[in-house]
PQR file of N, CA, C, O and H, with PARSE charges and radii, in Angstrom:
ATOM      1  N   MET A   1    -111.961 -29.806 -39.139 -0.4000 1.5000
ATOM      2  CA  MET A   1    -110.657 -29.024 -39.670 -0.0000 2.0000
ATOM      3  C   MET A   1    -110.916 -27.863 -40.099  0.5500 1.7000
ATOM      4  O   MET A   1    -111.910 -27.392 -40.651 -0.5500 1.4000
ATOM      5  N   GLU A   2    -109.401 -27.208 -39.635 -0.4000 1.5000
ATOM      6  CA  GLU A   2    -109.159 -25.761 -39.810 -0.0000 2.0000
ATOM      7  C   GLU A   2    -108.410 -25.435 -40.757  0.5500 1.7000
ATOM      8  O   GLU A   2    -107.213 -25.697 -40.641 -0.5500 1.4000
ATOM      9  H   GLU A   2    -108.593 -27.591 -39.187  0.4000 1.0000
ATOM     10  N   GLN A   3    -108.910 -24.748 -42.007 -0.4000 1.5000
ATOM     11  CA  GLN A   3    -108.120 -24.621 -42.787 -0.0000 2.0000
ATOM     12  C   GLN A   3    -106.965 -23.452 -42.516  0.5500 1.7000
ATOM     13  O   GLN A   3    -107.090 -22.554 -41.683 -0.5500 1.4000
ATOM     14  H   GLN A   3    -109.883 -24.535 -42.101  0.4000 1.0000
ATOM     15  N   ASN A   4    -106.114 -23.594 -43.159 -0.4000 1.5000
ATOM     16  CA  ASN A   4    -105.169 -22.197 -43.333 -0.0000 2.0000
ATOM     17  C   ASN A   4    -105.051 -21.430 -43.853  0.5500 1.7000
ATOM     18  O   ASN A   4    -105.169 -21.526 -45.074 -0.5500 1.4000
ATOM     19  H   ASN A   4    -106.012 -24.324 -43.835  0.4000 1.0000
ATOM     20  N   VAL A   5    -104.723 -20.098 -43.201 -0.4000 1.5000
ATOM     21  CA  VAL A   5    -104.909 -18.720 -44.224 -0.0000 2.0000
ATOM     22  C   VAL A   5    -104.106 -19.001 -45.202  0.5500 1.7000
ATOM     23  O   VAL A   5    -103.327 -19.952 -45.134 -0.5500 1.4000
ATOM     24  H   VAL A   5    -104.628 -20.021 -42.209  0.4000 1.0000
ATOM     25  N   LYS A   6    -104.176 -18.335 -46.078 -0.4000 1.5000
ATOM     26  CA  LYS A   6    -103.211 -18.018 -47.688 -0.0000 2.0000
ATOM     27  C   LYS A   6    -103.203 -17.301 -48.408  0.5500 1.7000
ATOM     28  O   LYS A   6    -104.312 -16.774 -48.494 -0.5500 1.4000
ATOM     29  H   LYS A   6    -104.809 -17.563 -46.134  0.4000 1.0000
ATOM     30  N   THR A   7    -102.175 -16.735 -49.382 -0.4000 1.5000
ATOM     31  CA  THR A   7    -102.182 -15.598 -50.313 -0.0000 2.0000
ATOM     32  C   THR A   7    -102.191 -16.232 -51.319  0.5500 1.7000
ATOM     33  O   THR A   7    -101.305 -17.070 -51.483 -0.5500 1.4000
ATOM     34  H   THR A   7    -101.274 -17.164 -49.311  0.4000 1.0000
ATOM     35  N   ARG A   8    -103.108 -16.050 -52.222 -0.4000 1.5000
ATOM     36  CA  ARG A   8    -102.862 -15.964 -53.608 -0.0000 2.0000
ATOM     37  C   ARG A   8    -103.009 -14.820 -54.642  0.5500 1.7000
ATOM     38  O   ARG A   8    -103.754 -13.856 -54.464 -0.5500 1.4000
ATOM     39  H   ARG A   8    -103.828 -15.369 -52.089  0.4000 1.0000
ATOM     40  N   LYS A   9    -102.082 -15.045 -55.958 -0.4000 1.5000
ATOM     41  CA  LYS A   9    -102.525 -13.904 -56.481 -0.0000 2.0000
ATOM     42  C   LYS A   9    -102.743 -14.551 -58.165  0.5500 1.7000
ATOM     43  O   LYS A   9    -102.002 -15.394 -58.671 -0.5500 1.4000
ATOM     44  H   LYS A   9    -101.476 -15.828 -56.103  0.4000 1.0000
ATOM     45  N   PHE A  10    -103.808 -13.985 -58.760 -0.4000 1.5000
ATOM     46  CA  PHE A  10    -104.457 -14.173 -59.486 -0.0000 2.0000
ATOM     47  C   PHE A  10    -104.711 -13.326 -60.686  0.5500 1.7000
ATOM     48  O   PHE A  10    -105.449 -12.357 -60.511 -0.5500 1.4000
ATOM     49  H   PHE A  10    -104.409 -13.300 -58.349  0.4000 1.0000
ATOM     50  N   LYS A  11    -104.148 -13.561 -62.055 -0.4000 1.5000
ATOM     51  CA  LYS A  11    -104.262 -12.877 -63.022 -0.0000 2.0000
ATOM     52  C   LYS A  11    -105.383 -12.497 -63.690  0.5500 1.7000
ATOM     53  O   LYS A  11    -106.216 -13.317 -64.074 -0.5500 1.4000
ATOM     54  H   LYS A  11    -103.549 -14.349 -62.197  0.4000 1.0000
ATOM     55  N   THR A  12    -105.494 -11.123 -63.894 -0.4000 1.5000
ATOM     56  CA  THR A  12    -107.263 -11.017 -64.523 -0.0000 2.0000
ATOM     57  C   THR A  12    -107.187  -9.786 -65.607  0.5500 1.7000
ATOM     58  O   THR A  12    -106.284  -9.238 -66.238 -0.5500 1.4000
ATOM     59  H   THR A  12    -104.817 -10.456 -63.582  0.4000 1.0000
ATOM     60  N   ASP A  13    -108.596  -9.640 -65.491 -0.4000 1.5000
ATOM     61  CA  ASP A  13    -108.614  -8.469 -66.553 -0.0000 2.0000
ATOM     62  C   ASP A  13    -109.553  -7.439 -66.010  0.5500 1.7000
ATOM     63  O   ASP A  13    -110.337  -6.878 -66.775 -0.5500 1.4000
ATOM     64  H   ASP A  13    -109.329 -10.086 -64.978  0.4000 1.0000
ATOM     65  N   ILE A  14    -109.514  -7.106 -64.498 -0.4000 1.5000
ATOM     66  CA  ILE A  14    -109.884  -6.360 -63.868 -0.0000 2.0000
ATOM     67  C   ILE A  14    -108.533  -4.984 -64.080  0.5500 1.7000
ATOM     68  O   ILE A  14    -107.461  -4.800 -63.502 -0.5500 1.4000
ATOM     69  H   ILE A  14    -108.877  -7.562 -63.876  0.4000 1.0000
ATOM     70  N   ASN A  15    -109.219  -4.272 -65.132 -0.4000 1.5000
ATOM     71  CA  ASN A  15    -107.861  -3.114 -65.386 -0.0000 2.0000
ATOM     72  C   ASN A  15    -108.433  -1.782 -65.126  0.5500 1.7000
ATOM     73  O   ASN A  15    -108.188  -1.089 -66.113 -0.5500 1.4000
ATOM     74  H   ASN A  15    -110.089  -4.422 -65.601  0.4000 1.0000
ATOM     75  N   CYS A  16    -109.018  -1.183 -64.334 -0.4000 1.5000
ATOM     76  CA  CYS A  16    -109.302   0.356 -63.770 -0.0000 2.0000
ATOM     77  C   CYS A  16    -110.068   0.493 -62.559  0.5500 1.7000
ATOM     78  O   CYS A  16    -110.689  -0.487 -62.146 -0.5500 1.4000
ATOM     79  H   CYS A  16    -109.217  -1.747 -63.532  0.4000 1.0000
ATOM     80  N   ASP A  17    -110.099   1.493 -61.994 -0.4000 1.5000
ATOM     81  CA  ASP A  17    -110.927   1.602 -60.809 -0.0000 2.0000
ATOM     82  C   ASP A  17    -112.188   1.186 -60.951  0.5500 1.7000
ATOM     83  O   ASP A  17    -112.477   0.166 -60.326 -0.5500 1.4000
ATOM     84  H   ASP A  17    -109.595   2.289 -62.329  0.4000 1.0000
ATOM     85  N   SER A  18    -113.174   1.782 -61.717 -0.4000 1.5000
ATOM     86  CA  SER A  18    -114.238   1.420 -62.236 -0.0000 2.0000
ATOM     87  C   SER A  18    -114.417   0.036 -61.949  0.5500 1.7000
ATOM     88  O   SER A  18    -115.338  -0.264 -61.189 -0.5500 1.4000
ATOM     89  H   SER A  18    -112.939   2.611 -62.225  0.4000 1.0000
ATOM     90  N   CYS A  19    -113.477  -1.129 -62.571 -0.4000 1.5000
ATOM     91  CA  CYS A  19    -113.635  -2.265 -62.468 -0.0000 2.0000
ATOM     92  C   CYS A  19    -113.495  -3.131 -61.134  0.5500 1.7000
ATOM     93  O   CYS A  19    -114.103  -4.115 -60.715 -0.5500 1.4000
ATOM     94  H   CYS A  19    -112.729  -0.886 -63.188  0.4000 1.0000
ATOM     95  N   VAL A  20    -112.759  -2.591 -60.788 -0.4000 1.5000
ATOM     96  CA  VAL A  20    -112.459  -3.108 -59.286 -0.0000 2.0000
ATOM     97  C   VAL A  20    -113.743  -2.525 -58.197  0.5500 1.7000
ATOM     98  O   VAL A  20    -113.980  -3.167 -57.174 -0.5500 1.4000
ATOM     99  H   VAL A  20    -112.265  -1.791 -61.129  0.4000 1.0000
ATOM    100  N   ARG A  21    -114.519  -1.277 -58.527 -0.4000 1.5000
ATOM    101  CA  ARG A  21    -115.457  -1.117 -57.638 -0.0000 2.0000
ATOM    102  C   ARG A  21    -116.654  -2.579 -58.027  0.5500 1.7000
ATOM    103  O   ARG A  21    -117.321  -3.284 -57.269 -0.5500 1.4000
ATOM    104  H   ARG A  21    -114.327  -0.756 -59.358  0.4000 1.0000
ATOM    105  N   ASN A  22    -116.519  -2.572 -59.408 -0.4000 1.5000
ATOM    106  CA  ASN A  22    -117.641  -3.583 -59.849 -0.0000 2.0000
ATOM    107  C   ASN A  22    -117.856  -4.838 -59.395  0.5500 1.7000
ATOM    108  O   ASN A  22    -118.932  -5.421 -59.269 -0.5500 1.4000
ATOM    109  H   ASN A  22    -115.978  -1.999 -60.023  0.4000 1.0000
ATOM    110  N   VAL A  23    -116.342  -5.359 -59.067 -0.4000 1.5000
ATOM    111  CA  VAL A  23    -116.223  -6.290 -59.039 -0.0000 2.0000
ATOM    112  C   VAL A  23    -116.159  -6.996 -57.017  0.5500 1.7000
ATOM    113  O   VAL A  23    -116.154  -8.128 -56.534 -0.5500 1.4000
ATOM    114  H   VAL A  23    -115.467  -4.885 -59.170  0.4000 1.0000
ATOM    115  N   MET A  24    -116.130  -5.882 -56.545 -0.4000 1.5000
ATOM    116  CA  MET A  24    -115.825  -5.508 -55.015 -0.0000 2.0000
ATOM    117  C   MET A  24    -116.966  -6.255 -53.976  0.5500 1.7000
ATOM    118  O   MET A  24    -116.602  -6.979 -53.050 -0.5500 1.4000
ATOM    119  H   MET A  24    -116.134  -4.962 -56.937  0.4000 1.0000
ATOM    120  N   PRO A  25    -118.586  -5.929 -54.315 -0.5600 1.5000
ATOM    121  CA  PRO A  25    -119.387  -7.095 -53.896  0.2800 2.0000
ATOM    122  C   PRO A  25    -119.605  -8.566 -54.186  0.5500 1.7000
ATOM    123  O   PRO A  25    -120.324  -9.373 -53.597 -0.5500 1.4000
ATOM    124  N   TYR A  26    -118.866  -8.709 -55.164 -0.4000 1.5000
ATOM    125  CA  TYR A  26    -118.920 -10.142 -55.170 -0.0000 2.0000
ATOM    126  C   TYR A  26    -117.762 -10.709 -54.583  0.5500 1.7000
ATOM    127  O   TYR A  26    -117.839 -11.873 -54.189 -0.5500 1.4000
ATOM    128  H   TYR A  26    -118.282  -8.053 -55.642  0.4000 1.0000
ATOM    129  N   LEU A  27    -116.608 -10.026 -54.449 -0.4000 1.5000
ATOM    130  CA  LEU A  27    -115.399 -10.562 -53.690 -0.0000 2.0000
ATOM    131  C   LEU A  27    -115.410 -10.554 -52.230  0.5500 1.7000
ATOM    132  O   LEU A  27    -114.989 -11.499 -51.562 -0.5500 1.4000
ATOM    133  H   LEU A  27    -116.546  -9.081 -54.770  0.4000 1.0000
ATOM    134  N   ASN A  28    -116.009  -9.226 -51.626 -0.4000 1.5000
ATOM    135  CA  ASN A  28    -116.542  -8.991 -50.227 -0.0000 2.0000
ATOM    136  C   ASN A  28    -117.526  -9.949 -50.140  0.5500 1.7000
ATOM    137  O   ASN A  28    -117.623 -10.283 -48.959 -0.5500 1.4000
ATOM    138  H   ASN A  28    -116.350  -8.459 -52.168  0.4000 1.0000
ATOM    139  N   SER A  29    -118.455 -10.665 -50.975 -0.4000 1.5000
ATOM    140  CA  SER A  29    -119.568 -11.823 -50.553 -0.0000 2.0000
ATOM    141  C   SER A  29    -119.139 -13.162 -50.006  0.5500 1.7000
ATOM    142  O   SER A  29    -119.809 -13.998 -49.400 -0.5500 1.4000
ATOM    143  H   SER A  29    -118.376 -10.394 -51.934  0.4000 1.0000
ATOM    144  N   VAL A  30    -117.900 -13.172 -50.350 -0.4000 1.5000
ATOM    145  CA  VAL A  30    -116.825 -14.463 -50.277 -0.0000 2.0000
ATOM    146  C   VAL A  30    -116.636 -14.373 -48.752  0.5500 1.7000
ATOM    147  O   VAL A  30    -115.921 -13.444 -48.377 -0.5500 1.4000
ATOM    148  H   VAL A  30    -117.356 -12.493 -50.842  0.4000 1.0000
ATOM    149  N   SER A  31    -117.058 -15.029 -47.987 -0.4000 1.5000
ATOM    150  CA  SER A  31    -117.094 -14.783 -46.215 -0.0000 2.0000
ATOM    151  C   SER A  31    -115.838 -15.491 -46.162  0.5500 1.7000
ATOM    152  O   SER A  31    -115.297 -15.241 -45.084 -0.5500 1.4000
ATOM    153  H   SER A  31    -117.639 -15.784 -48.292  0.4000 1.0000
ATOM    154  N   SER A  32    -115.103 -16.320 -46.918 -0.4000 1.5000
ATOM    155  CA  SER A  32    -114.142 -17.045 -46.433 -0.0000 2.0000
ATOM    156  C   SER A  32    -112.631 -15.722 -47.247  0.5500 1.7000
ATOM    157  O   SER A  32    -111.429 -15.982 -47.189 -0.5500 1.4000
ATOM    158  H   SER A  32    -115.542 -16.524 -47.793  0.4000 1.0000
ATOM    159  N   VAL A  33    -112.978 -14.974 -47.625 -0.4000 1.5000
ATOM    160  CA  VAL A  33    -111.663 -13.833 -48.163 -0.0000 2.0000
ATOM    161  C   VAL A  33    -111.707 -12.812 -47.365  0.5500 1.7000
ATOM    162  O   VAL A  33    -112.589 -11.956 -47.437 -0.5500 1.4000
ATOM    163  H   VAL A  33    -113.954 -14.763 -47.671  0.4000 1.0000
ATOM    164  N   THR A  34    -110.794 -12.800 -46.555 -0.4000 1.5000
ATOM    165  CA  THR A  34    -110.624 -11.931 -45.456 -0.0000 2.0000
ATOM    166  C   THR A  34    -110.437 -10.204 -45.768  0.5500 1.7000
ATOM    167  O   THR A  34    -111.016  -9.242 -45.262 -0.5500 1.4000
ATOM    168  H   THR A  34    -110.078 -13.496 -46.496  0.4000 1.0000
ATOM    169  N   SER A  35    -109.361 -10.285 -46.835 -0.4000 1.5000
ATOM    170  CA  SER A  35    -108.915  -9.211 -47.598 -0.0000 2.0000
ATOM    171  C   SER A  35    -108.615  -9.351 -49.136  0.5500 1.7000
ATOM    172  O   SER A  35    -108.362 -10.531 -49.379 -0.5500 1.4000
ATOM    173  H   SER A  35    -108.891 -11.066 -47.247  0.4000 1.0000
ATOM    174  N   TRP A  36    -108.570  -8.761 -49.976 -0.4000 1.5000
ATOM    175  CA  TRP A  36    -108.052  -8.341 -51.119 -0.0000 2.0000
ATOM    176  C   TRP A  36    -107.876  -6.753 -52.122  0.5500 1.7000
ATOM    177  O   TRP A  36    -108.337  -5.634 -51.899 -0.5500 1.4000
ATOM    178  H   TRP A  36    -108.776  -7.802 -49.779  0.4000 1.0000
ATOM    179  N   ASN A  37    -106.971  -7.290 -53.315 -0.4000 1.5000
ATOM    180  CA  ASN A  37    -106.957  -6.101 -53.888 -0.0000 2.0000
ATOM    181  C   ASN A  37    -106.421  -6.026 -55.354  0.5500 1.7000
ATOM    182  O   ASN A  37    -105.665  -6.990 -55.464 -0.5500 1.4000
ATOM    183  H   ASN A  37    -106.596  -8.199 -53.497  0.4000 1.0000
ATOM    184  N   VAL A  38    -106.451  -5.427 -56.373 -0.4000 1.5000
ATOM    185  CA  VAL A  38    -106.307  -5.337 -57.464 -0.0000 2.0000
ATOM    186  C   VAL A  38    -105.121  -4.544 -57.793  0.5500 1.7000
ATOM    187  O   VAL A  38    -105.168  -3.334 -57.573 -0.5500 1.4000
ATOM    188  H   VAL A  38    -107.066  -4.644 -56.283  0.4000 1.0000
ATOM    189  N   ASP A  39    -103.782  -5.202 -58.424 -0.4000 1.5000
ATOM    190  CA  ASP A  39    -102.719  -3.793 -58.545 -0.0000 2.0000
ATOM    191  C   ASP A  39    -103.115  -3.585 -59.878  0.5500 1.7000
ATOM    192  O   ASP A  39    -102.529  -4.394 -60.598 -0.5500 1.4000
ATOM    193  H   ASP A  39    -103.744  -6.186 -58.603  0.4000 1.0000
ATOM    194  N   THR A  40    -104.035  -2.673 -60.656 -0.4000 1.5000
ATOM    195  CA  THR A  40    -104.160  -2.354 -61.900 -0.0000 2.0000
ATOM    196  C   THR A  40    -102.910  -1.660 -62.787  0.5500 1.7000
ATOM    197  O   THR A  40    -102.970  -1.336 -63.973 -0.5500 1.4000
ATOM    198  H   THR A  40    -104.511  -2.016 -60.072  0.4000 1.0000
ATOM    199  N   THR A  41    -101.898  -1.540 -61.990 -0.4000 1.5000
ATOM    200  CA  THR A  41    -100.648  -0.802 -62.703 -0.0000 2.0000
ATOM    201  C   THR A  41     -99.997  -2.090 -63.517  0.5500 1.7000
ATOM    202  O   THR A  41     -99.382  -1.934 -64.572 -0.5500 1.4000
ATOM    203  H   THR A  41    -101.850  -1.803 -61.026  0.4000 1.0000
ATOM    204  N   ASP A  42    -100.189  -3.256 -62.957 -0.4000 1.5000
ATOM    205  CA  ASP A  42     -99.500  -4.529 -63.139 -0.0000 2.0000
ATOM    206  C   ASP A  42     -99.876  -4.952 -64.479  0.5500 1.7000
ATOM    207  O   ASP A  42    -101.051  -5.071 -64.824 -0.5500 1.4000
ATOM    208  H   ASP A  42    -100.688  -3.383 -62.100  0.4000 1.0000
ATOM    209  N   LYS A  43     -98.866  -5.181 -65.242 -0.4000 1.5000
ATOM    210  CA  LYS A  43     -99.463  -5.650 -66.681 -0.0000 2.0000
ATOM    211  C   LYS A  43    -100.542  -7.202 -66.493  0.5500 1.7000
ATOM    212  O   LYS A  43    -101.393  -7.599 -67.289 -0.5500 1.4000
ATOM    213  H   LYS A  43     -97.911  -5.085 -64.961  0.4000 1.0000
ATOM    214  N   GLY A  44    -100.175  -7.754 -65.324 -0.4000 1.5000
ATOM    215  CA  GLY A  44    -101.374  -8.710 -65.378 -0.0000 2.0000
ATOM    216  C   GLY A  44    -102.604  -8.755 -64.647  0.5500 1.7000
ATOM    217  O   GLY A  44    -103.417  -9.649 -64.411 -0.5500 1.4000
ATOM    218  H   GLY A  44     -99.484  -7.431 -64.677  0.4000 1.0000
ATOM    219  N   LYS A  45    -102.499  -7.345 -64.309 -0.4000 1.5000
ATOM    220  CA  LYS A  45    -103.577  -6.877 -63.251 -0.0000 2.0000
ATOM    221  C   LYS A  45    -103.840  -7.695 -62.317  0.5500 1.7000
ATOM    222  O   LYS A  45    -104.897  -8.301 -62.493 -0.5500 1.4000
ATOM    223  H   LYS A  45    -101.839  -6.619 -64.501  0.4000 1.0000
ATOM    224  N   ILE A  46    -103.164  -7.996 -61.192 -0.4000 1.5000
ATOM    225  CA  ILE A  46    -102.898  -8.944 -60.531 -0.0000 2.0000
ATOM    226  C   ILE A  46    -103.553  -8.555 -59.141  0.5500 1.7000
ATOM    227  O   ILE A  46    -103.201  -7.774 -58.257 -0.5500 1.4000
ATOM    228  H   ILE A  46    -102.305  -7.504 -61.049  0.4000 1.0000
ATOM    229  N   LEU A  47    -105.007  -9.680 -59.339 -0.4000 1.5000
ATOM    230  CA  LEU A  47    -105.579  -9.798 -57.798 -0.0000 2.0000
ATOM    231  C   LEU A  47    -105.159 -10.658 -56.685  0.5500 1.7000
ATOM    232  O   LEU A  47    -105.117 -11.876 -56.858 -0.5500 1.4000
ATOM    233  H   LEU A  47    -105.293 -10.314 -60.057  0.4000 1.0000
ATOM    234  N   THR A  48    -104.857 -10.152 -55.602 -0.4000 1.5000
ATOM    235  CA  THR A  48    -104.556 -10.730 -54.334 -0.0000 2.0000
ATOM    236  C   THR A  48    -105.089 -10.553 -53.391  0.5500 1.7000
ATOM    237  O   THR A  48    -105.272  -9.455 -52.865 -0.5500 1.4000
ATOM    238  H   THR A  48    -104.892  -9.162 -55.461  0.4000 1.0000
ATOM    239  N   VAL A  49    -105.663 -12.276 -52.747 -0.4000 1.5000
ATOM    240  CA  VAL A  49    -106.510 -12.324 -52.062 -0.0000 2.0000
ATOM    241  C   VAL A  49    -105.947 -13.053 -50.826  0.5500 1.7000
ATOM    242  O   VAL A  49    -105.019 -13.861 -50.850 -0.5500 1.4000
ATOM    243  H   VAL A  49    -105.514 -13.167 -53.175  0.4000 1.0000
ATOM    244  N   HIS A  50    -106.590 -12.682 -49.821 -0.4000 1.5000
ATOM    245  CA  HIS A  50    -105.819 -13.172 -48.164 -0.0000 2.0000
ATOM    246  C   HIS A  50    -107.150 -14.038 -47.931  0.5500 1.7000
ATOM    247  O   HIS A  50    -108.160 -13.551 -48.439 -0.5500 1.4000
ATOM    248  H   HIS A  50    -107.345 -12.025 -49.802  0.4000 1.0000
ATOM    249  N   GLY A  51    -107.322 -15.400 -47.152 -0.4000 1.5000
ATOM    250  CA  GLY A  51    -108.264 -15.679 -46.394 -0.0000 2.0000
ATOM    251  C   GLY A  51    -107.568 -17.411 -46.133  0.5500 1.7000
ATOM    252  O   GLY A  51    -106.413 -17.833 -46.189 -0.5500 1.4000
ATOM    253  H   GLY A  51    -106.502 -15.796 -46.739  0.4000 1.0000
ATOM    254  N   THR A  52    -108.926 -18.104 -45.828 -0.4000 1.5000
ATOM    255  CA  THR A  52    -108.747 -19.349 -45.990 -0.0000 2.0000
ATOM    256  C   THR A  52    -109.585 -20.445 -47.205  0.5500 1.7000
ATOM    257  O   THR A  52    -109.787 -21.660 -47.200 -0.5500 1.4000
ATOM    258  H   THR A  52    -109.864 -17.761 -45.782  0.4000 1.0000
ATOM    259  N   PHE A  53    -109.997 -19.135 -48.379 -0.4000 1.5000
ATOM    260  CA  PHE A  53    -110.946 -19.802 -49.106 -0.0000 2.0000
ATOM    261  C   PHE A  53    -110.166 -20.868 -50.102  0.5500 1.7000
ATOM    262  O   PHE A  53    -109.078 -21.437 -50.021 -0.5500 1.4000
ATOM    263  H   PHE A  53    -109.833 -18.148 -48.382  0.4000 1.0000
ATOM    264  N   LYS A  54    -111.038 -20.872 -50.901 -0.4000 1.5000
ATOM    265  CA  LYS A  54    -110.650 -21.852 -51.971 -0.0000 2.0000
ATOM    266  C   LYS A  54    -110.916 -21.499 -53.348  0.5500 1.7000
ATOM    267  O   LYS A  54    -112.042 -21.361 -53.828 -0.5500 1.4000
ATOM    268  H   LYS A  54    -111.922 -20.410 -50.966  0.4000 1.0000
ATOM    269  N   ASP A  55    -109.509 -21.323 -54.126 -0.4000 1.5000
ATOM    270  CA  ASP A  55    -109.453 -21.047 -55.489 -0.0000 2.0000
ATOM    271  C   ASP A  55    -111.162 -20.614 -56.125  0.5500 1.7000
ATOM    272  O   ASP A  55    -111.602 -19.545 -56.548 -0.5500 1.4000
ATOM    273  H   ASP A  55    -108.595 -21.436 -53.736  0.4000 1.0000
ATOM    274  N   GLU A  56    -111.737 -21.820 -55.971 -0.4000 1.5000
ATOM    275  CA  GLU A  56    -112.863 -22.027 -57.159 -0.0000 2.0000
ATOM    276  C   GLU A  56    -113.588 -21.050 -56.704  0.5500 1.7000
ATOM    277  O   GLU A  56    -114.223 -20.504 -57.606 -0.5500 1.4000
ATOM    278  H   GLU A  56    -111.380 -22.689 -55.627  0.4000 1.0000
ATOM    279  N   GLU A  57    -113.786 -20.515 -55.451 -0.4000 1.5000
ATOM    280  CA  GLU A  57    -114.702 -19.646 -54.795 -0.0000 2.0000
ATOM    281  C   GLU A  57    -114.107 -17.768 -55.153  0.5500 1.7000
ATOM    282  O   GLU A  57    -114.759 -16.779 -54.822 -0.5500 1.4000
ATOM    283  H   GLU A  57    -113.269 -20.958 -54.718  0.4000 1.0000
ATOM    284  N   VAL A  58    -113.058 -17.745 -55.718 -0.4000 1.5000
ATOM    285  CA  VAL A  58    -112.785 -16.891 -55.919 -0.0000 2.0000
ATOM    286  C   VAL A  58    -113.070 -16.562 -57.633  0.5500 1.7000
ATOM    287  O   VAL A  58    -113.602 -15.590 -58.170 -0.5500 1.4000
ATOM    288  H   VAL A  58    -112.528 -18.549 -55.987  0.4000 1.0000
ATOM    289  N   GLU A  59    -112.470 -17.819 -58.215 -0.4000 1.5000
ATOM    290  CA  GLU A  59    -112.351 -17.472 -59.417 -0.0000 2.0000
ATOM    291  C   GLU A  59    -113.972 -17.388 -60.018  0.5500 1.7000
ATOM    292  O   GLU A  59    -114.171 -16.788 -61.074 -0.5500 1.4000
ATOM    293  H   GLU A  59    -112.038 -18.609 -57.779  0.4000 1.0000
ATOM    294  N   GLN A  60    -115.263 -18.120 -59.170 -0.4000 1.5000
ATOM    295  CA  GLN A  60    -116.749 -17.784 -59.308 -0.0000 2.0000
ATOM    296  C   GLN A  60    -117.201 -16.645 -59.522  0.5500 1.7000
ATOM    297  O   GLN A  60    -117.758 -16.279 -60.557 -0.5500 1.4000
ATOM    298  H   GLN A  60    -115.101 -18.607 -58.312  0.4000 1.0000
ATOM    299  N   ALA A  61    -116.881 -15.675 -58.057 -0.4000 1.5000
ATOM    300  CA  ALA A  61    -116.556 -14.354 -57.837 -0.0000 2.0000
ATOM    301  C   ALA A  61    -116.445 -13.043 -59.062  0.5500 1.7000
ATOM    302  O   ALA A  61    -117.140 -12.071 -59.359 -0.5500 1.4000
ATOM    303  H   ALA A  61    -116.427 -15.972 -57.216  0.4000 1.0000
ATOM    304  N   VAL A  62    -115.368 -13.551 -59.470 -0.4000 1.5000
ATOM    305  CA  VAL A  62    -114.463 -12.598 -60.449 -0.0000 2.0000
ATOM    306  C   VAL A  62    -115.431 -12.936 -61.874  0.5500 1.7000
ATOM    307  O   VAL A  62    -115.721 -12.033 -62.659 -0.5500 1.4000
ATOM    308  H   VAL A  62    -114.803 -14.340 -59.229  0.4000 1.0000
ATOM    309  N   LYS A  63    -115.816 -14.170 -62.047 -0.4000 1.5000
ATOM    310  CA  LYS A  63    -116.654 -14.415 -63.228 -0.0000 2.0000
ATOM    311  C   LYS A  63    -118.184 -13.811 -62.893  0.5500 1.7000
ATOM    312  O   LYS A  63    -118.596 -13.004 -63.726 -0.5500 1.4000
ATOM    313  H   LYS A  63    -115.581 -14.904 -61.409  0.4000 1.0000
ATOM    314  N   ASP A  64    -119.116 -14.130 -61.703 -0.4000 1.5000
ATOM    315  CA  ASP A  64    -120.380 -13.193 -61.748 -0.0000 2.0000
ATOM    316  C   ASP A  64    -120.016 -12.438 -61.478  0.5500 1.7000
ATOM    317  O   ASP A  64    -121.044 -11.809 -61.225 -0.5500 1.4000
ATOM    318  H   ASP A  64    -118.781 -14.786 -61.027  0.4000 1.0000
ATOM    319  N   ALA A  65    -119.057 -11.649 -61.209 -0.4000 1.5000
ATOM    320  CA  ALA A  65    -118.567 -10.370 -61.786 -0.0000 2.0000
ATOM    321  C   ALA A  65    -118.814  -9.671 -63.077  0.5500 1.7000
ATOM    322  O   ALA A  65    -119.359  -8.567 -63.096 -0.5500 1.4000
ATOM    323  H   ALA A  65    -118.222 -12.159 -61.414  0.4000 1.0000
ATOM    324  N   GLY A  66    -118.324 -10.450 -64.444 -0.4000 1.5000
ATOM    325  CA  GLY A  66    -117.865 -10.331 -65.596 -0.0000 2.0000
ATOM    326  C   GLY A  66    -116.565 -10.017 -65.962  0.5500 1.7000
ATOM    327  O   GLY A  66    -116.266  -9.449 -67.012 -0.5500 1.4000
ATOM    328  H   GLY A  66    -117.882 -11.346 -64.429  0.4000 1.0000
ATOM    329  N   PHE A  67    -115.549 -10.494 -64.839 -0.4000 1.5000
ATOM    330  CA  PHE A  67    -114.465 -10.752 -65.197 -0.0000 2.0000
ATOM    331  C   PHE A  67    -113.662 -12.392 -65.155  0.5500 1.7000
ATOM    332  O   PHE A  67    -114.082 -13.414 -64.613 -0.5500 1.4000
ATOM    333  H   PHE A  67    -115.792 -10.955 -63.985  0.4000 1.0000
ATOM    334  N   ILE A  68    -112.409 -12.186 -65.919 -0.4000 1.5000
ATOM    335  CA  ILE A  68    -111.569 -13.469 -66.137 -0.0000 2.0000
ATOM    336  C   ILE A  68    -110.739 -13.619 -65.224  0.5500 1.7000
ATOM    337  O   ILE A  68    -110.310 -12.580 -64.722 -0.5500 1.4000
ATOM    338  H   ILE A  68    -112.068 -11.356 -66.359  0.4000 1.0000
ATOM    339  N   ILE A  69    -110.416 -14.449 -64.891 -0.4000 1.5000
ATOM    340  CA  ILE A  69    -108.968 -15.098 -64.269 -0.0000 2.0000
ATOM    341  C   ILE A  69    -108.379 -15.754 -65.397  0.5500 1.7000
ATOM    342  O   ILE A  69    -108.936 -16.541 -66.162 -0.5500 1.4000
ATOM    343  H   ILE A  69    -110.764 -15.293 -65.299  0.4000 1.0000
ATOM    344  N   ARG A  70    -107.000 -15.284 -65.425 -0.4000 1.5000
ATOM    345  CA  ARG A  70    -106.253 -15.646 -66.889 -0.0000 2.0000
ATOM    346  C   ARG A  70    -105.293 -16.515 -65.908  0.5500 1.7000
ATOM    347  O   ARG A  70    -104.885 -16.257 -64.775 -0.5500 1.4000
ATOM    348  H   ARG A  70    -106.547 -14.645 -64.803  0.4000 1.0000
ATOM    349  N   GLY A  71    -105.000 -18.058 -67.068 -0.4000 1.5000
ATOM    350  CA  GLY A  71    -103.828 -19.168 -66.269 -0.0000 2.0000
ATOM    351  C   GLY A  71    -102.571 -18.202 -65.894  0.5500 1.7000
ATOM    352  O   GLY A  71    -101.583 -18.667 -65.325 -0.5500 1.4000
ATOM    353  H   GLY A  71    -105.331 -18.267 -67.988  0.4000 1.0000
TER
END
C-alpha cells in the first residue's frame, strides 16, 4: 500500500541557522522525508516537512538532534 505525500508543520525550538545545520543530518537521514525547512523568524520556529513520513519519525529525528517539537 502506497502512502500519500503530505506536508506537516511542527513547532520547535530550532531557533537559529546553526541549530538548523545541527538538525540537518538527522532529518536528512529519514528516507521518507523528501524536503524540509525551518522558519527561524517565526515565533513558533516552524519546521515544515514534506514526504510520506510518519510524524513519529520526524519527532525522533528532531529529538535525536537535541531539539524538541512543541505541542
